[in-house]
N, C-alpha and C positions, 0 to 999 in steps of 0.2 A: 835654631835662630841665632844669628850672629849680627853684630853691628859694628860699624867703624867707630873708633873712639877718638875724642879730642886729644890734643897733645898733652902729655903728662911728663913729669920728670923721669929721666932715664933711670932704669933699675939695673944695678950691677949684677951681671950673670952669676958671678961667684957667690954673692950673697943669696941670690935666689936658689942656687944649688944647695947651699947650706940649709936654707929654710926648708927645702923639700926633704933633705936628709933627716932633719930634725922632725919634720912632720911624720915621716914613715916610722922612725925609731920610737918616738913618743906614743904614736897611735897604736903601734903593735904592742909595745910594753904595757900600755894602759888596758888594752883589750884582754891581754893575758892575765894581768894582775886582778882586774875587776870581773873576770869571767864568772865567778860565783854570784856576784851581785847582778850581773846581766841575766843569768839563768833564773835567779829568784824573782827578778822583776818580770821576766817573761811568764813565769808560772803564775804570779799574782794577777797579771792582766787576764790570763785565760780563766782563772778561777772566778774573777769578778764579772767579766763581761765577754768571755769566750774569745774566739778568734776574729780578725787577725791580730797578731802580736804587734806587728809593725804598721806604721803609717807612712805612706809614700806620697810625694807630691812633686810635680815638675816645677823646677825653679830655674832661674837664669844664673849661669856661672860667669867665669871670666870671658870677657868679650861678648857676653850675651848668649853664649852657648848653653843649650838646655841640658839638664840632667835631672835624675830622680833623687830627691833628698830622702833620707831614711831616719825615722824616729820611732821610739816606742809609742804605741798608741795610747793616748791619755784621754780620749773622748769616746763616748758611746758611738757605735756604728750608726751612721745616718747618711741620708742622701741630700742634705740641705746644701744649696749653693754657698760657697764661702762668703759671698757678698751679703748674705742674709744673717750671718752669725754675729756680726758686731765684734767688739773687742773680746777676745777669748782669754779670760783670766782664770785663776784657780777656782773662782766662784761661779763660773759659767755653768748653767744647768746640765750641759752635755758632758762636762768633765767628770770622770769617775772619781771614786775615793782614792784609788791607787794613783790615778792621774794627777790629783792635787799634790800628792806627796812627791811624785817623780818630777813634776814641773817645778815645785819649790826648790828641790835639790839639784835640778838640771839633769837628773838621770835620764829623762826622756831624750836628751840630746846625744847620749853616748853612742847609739848606733851610727851616728854620723862619722865616727872614727873609721868605719868601713868606707865611707865616701872619701875620707882622707887617704886611705891606703890606695884607692883606685885613682887618686889624683884629681878628683872633681872638687874637693875642698882642701883647704889648708887648716891647720889648727887655729890660726889667727887671720882675720881678714874681714871685710864687710860681709854682713849676713846676706846669703843668697835671697834674691827677691822674686816675687810673683811676676809672671810674664806680662800681665796686663799693666803692671807698674812700669816695667822696663820699656814697654812700647811707648810710654809717654815721657820718658826721660828727655830733658834738654841736655845741652853739652856739659854743663856743670855736673848734673846728676850722673851722667854717663861716665864720668871720671872714676866712679866707684867700681866700675866693671874692669878697670885696668889691671887689678890684682885678682888673684884667685880668691873666692869668698871663703869665709872661715866659720869654724864651729863657734868661736867667740870673737869679739871684735871691740874696737875702741868705743863705739856707741853703746855696746852692751855693758861695758864697765864704767861708763860715764853717766849713766842715768837709766838706760834701758827702757823699761815700760813707762817711765815717767816723762819721756821725751816725745814730742810730736814728730811726725815723719820728717818734716823739713830739717829739724835739728839733728836727727839721726843721719840724714844725708850729709849735712855739713861736717859732722864728726867723721864720717866715713871718708869723705873727700880729703879732709885734713890728714887722716891716717895714710891714705894712698900717696899724697904729695909729700909726706914726711916719713915714709916707711923706713925702718931699719930693723935689724935683728934685735937690737936693744929694746926698741919699742915693743916688738912682739913679746919679748921676755917680760916686760913690765905688764902687758895686758894679761899674760898668763897668770902672773902673780895676783893681779887685781881680780881675776876671775875666781880665784880661790876665795878671796874676800867676799865676793858677791854670793858664792854658794853658801858660805858660813853665816853671813850677816845680812844678806839681801841687797837689793839694788839701791844705790844712793846717787843723788845728783852730784856730778862733779862740775861745779859752776866755773872753775878756772879753765878746764878743758873745753867746755862749751863756749865760753867767751872767746877763747883763742880760735876755735873752729869757725865761729861766726865772723870774726875779724878777717880770717883767711878767705872766707866766702866773699865778703865785701871787697877785699883786695882783688879778687878775680872778677869783680863786676857783676856778681850775681846776688839777687835778693830772694829769700825764701818767702814769697808772698802768695803762693797759690797752693792748690791741692789740699785745702783744708779738710776735704772729705776723705782723703786717703787714710787707710787704716795701717796698722802695723804690718811689717813684712813677715811677722810670725803669727798668722791668723789662727793656727792650731798647733 
């Protein structure tokens, strides 16, 4: 699935090439350094709830192109439709004991570094979205598809789970329209803070993103029933 995108600010090819080089270098180094942690996590998942170790789900990437995102499995094996699960937090009854820990520390996201190496994800970018959500995007929302999705992003370090979907969209679009390598570095630093101290609302970043949204003539007044882009 791909879709045409509305006009967005031009992105400098050299900067994007540097971004890709950093993606590969950091992802590969992190996987090597954290390989003992990855192996221990995989073992704990199997010991508590058996296989599979990984969770895979089809998401929309850059331009709406589909790919399979990879995470450590943090929920018990089930065949429930995503739409029936509601918001999946660490207290969800299907989340395992190991799952609660790896979700809190973001360890469940580490296998996505393999998606980074294959070029489906970047280290930093809008989080990849469920296909049914992308199918309903208007032109403003579709702007977030202009850049490669990321393991972490501006919305995740500006409030994350505390933000409704419309505000996450606004933050993602602001990121796309103001992207720079310096901004990516800031997001990576802030991500470390989120891992150590948890998610906190960045009211200044949110206000700036909503002002940018209004300047583009868009109002986030619909989709009150949409859930998070991270259902599991």
